[in-house]
C-alpha positions, 0 to 999 in steps of 0.5 A: 902676647899678654902685653898686646892683650893688655893694651887692647883691653886698656884701649877698649876700656878707654873708648868705653869710658869716653862713650859713657862720658859723652852720653852723660854730657848729652843727657846733661845738655838735654840734647833733644830739647837743644836740637829743637831749639836750634831748629827753631832758630835756624827756621827764624833765620831762613824766614828772614831771607837769611839763606843757608850761609855760614852765618846761619851755621854760626848762629845755630851752633851758638844757640845749640851751645847756649841751650845745652849750657842752660839745660845743664845749669838747670839740672845743677839748680834742680839736682835735689828735687830731681832725686825725688822724682822717678822721671829724673832720678837717673839723670847725671847729677842725682844718680851720682854719675857726674859731680855738681862741680863738674856739671856747673863747670860744663854748663858755664863753659857752654854758656860762655862759648855760645855767647862768645860766638853770638858776640863775634858773629851775629852781633849785639842784638842776638847776643842780648837775646841769648843772654835774656833766654838764659836769665829767663829760663835759669832765673825767672822760670826755674824760680817760679816753677817752685812757687806756682803751677802757672809758671808755664805761662811766663816760662813759655816766653823762652820759646819765643826767643830762639826764632826771634834770635835767628830772625834778627841774625838773618837780617830781619827787623826785630819789629817786623810783624811777621816775626811777631806772629812766629813768636806768638805761635811758639809762645802759644805752643809752649804752654800746653807743651809744658803742661802736658809734660808736667801733668803726665808726671803729676804725682812725680812733681807733687812728690818733689814739692812742685805745685800742681795744676791737679790740685786746682782744676778737675780732670775735665777742666784740665782737658778744656784748658789744654785743648783751648791752648792747643786750638789757639796754637793751630789758629796762630799757625793758620794765620801765618799766610796772611802775613806773607810767611807762606807763599806755596799753596801746597805748603799752605794746604799742608799746614791746614791739614796738619792743623786739623790733624792736631785738632782731631787728636785734641778732641779725643782728650775732651771726649774720653770718658775715663778719669785718666787723661793720655797726657803723655800721648798728646805731648808726643803728638804736639811735639810732632806737630811743631816739628812738621810745622817748622819743616814746612815753613823751612821748605816754603822758604827754600822753594822761594829761594830756588 
């Protein structure tokens, strides 16, 4: 009887440890960000008339692995500064739950796996775009973030790559003006996305030694700058039908409606009288907007296919 109880205890303990390790790996790969990146890739594939195919699943899986690997590598690179910030000190590396060596091995394995799938399936151009995204995020952006508060602008170029990669993998022309509009949309959205996140934890980033926009601009100036970028994002989305990206009048109307909703939410930033700016709230609103837009674009394409 005692032996059976012991085996059960060991088994339960093993399952518990596996769950803990799985949670740590998901945190290391920033699962929410990686899923969003994968979603934009799949949307680019659909918009290129690719359809729901095995090739699309291969492309999405490869990008998911690349995104997880790149995020894991970024956490390895910034493990020392992560220890200094309240927002990040509980991450797997600064908390000591994962060793740097294990984290580096996991990140490199994911990157190699993702690039291998792209090379085998979608082809050389998607493979090169995947490699470019890694070099830009883990090389250029991670370096610039420590040097300038304006790193988000060149860093936002990373947001353009997944939909372009999906577009090319789906058979689209890299020089097609339609993917150009989509790329500009994701670039424009990415800048306020980065800044809202950084400004919501401004003191945290300053404590870790990162340059901060709050040292350059006044609160009102920051409101205006972020609002302009958000308005530009909405305008870029609203001109998509002019390039033949949206055919359904219902979807088109929905894009306009959600755009006006985001503008209304953004105007509240400008009108607020207090010194504190609700950056965290607006960060969530902006993320909700991008998810809705991606869903509507995908639905429009699926409606056309049927």
